[in-house]
C-alpha positions in Angstrom: 0.0 0.0 0.0 1.3 3.5 -0.9 0.1 6.5 1.0 0.6 10.0 -0.4 0.2 12.9 1.8 0.5 16.6 1.4 0.6 19.1 4.3 -0.3 22.7 3.6 1.0 25.1 6.2 -1.4 27.9 7.0 0.0 31.4 7.0 -1.4 34.8 7.7 -2.5 36.8 4.7 -1.1 40.3 4.4 -2.3 43.3 2.4 1.0 43.7 0.7 1.6 42.6 -2.9 4.0 43.3 -5.8 3.0 44.7 -9.2 5.5 44.9 -12.0 5.4 45.6 -15.7 7.2 47.0 -18.7 6.8 50.2 -20.5 7.9 51.2 -24.0 8.2 54.7 -25.5 7.2 54.2 -29.1 9.3 51.2 -30.3 12.0 51.9 -27.7 12.5 50.8 -24.2 11.4 53.5 -21.7 14.3 54.6 -19.5 13.5 57.9 -17.8 11.1 59.4 -15.3 7.3 58.8 -15.7 4.6 59.5 -13.2 2.6 56.5 -12.1 -0.1 56.4 -9.5 -1.5 53.1 -8.1 -4.6 52.8 -6.1 -6.9 49.9 -5.0 -10.6 50.1 -4.7 -13.1 47.6 -3.2 -15.5 47.8 -6.2 -15.3 48.3 -9.9 -17.4 51.4 -9.8 -18.3 53.8 -6.9 -15.8 51.9 -4.7 -13.9 53.0 -1.6 -10.2 53.4 -1.9 -8.2 50.9 0.2 -5.0 52.3 1.6 -3.0 55.2 0.3 -2.2 56.1 -3.3 1.3 54.9 -4.2 3.5 56.8 -6.7 6.4 55.7 -8.8 8.6 57.9 -10.9 11.5 56.0 -12.4 11.5 53.4 -15.1 14.8 51.7 -15.9 15.3 49.7 -19.1 11.5 49.6 -19.5 10.9 47.8 -16.2 9.0 49.1 -13.2 8.0 47.5 -9.9 5.6 48.8 -7.2 5.2 47.3 -3.8 
């Protein structure tokens, strides 16, 4: 008899997550300052904002990351 078992450890969920992407300027890789604003809402329309608005200004070699 073979018994297979998997144990899943429970962990606390946080409100932090990472968002990353790439940006091009025309056909070229973006590599300068751009103004980004990130905000989360609890509904698609007429929602309440969750947390503070996060800003990001620099893009290096077309990559950006927001935490």
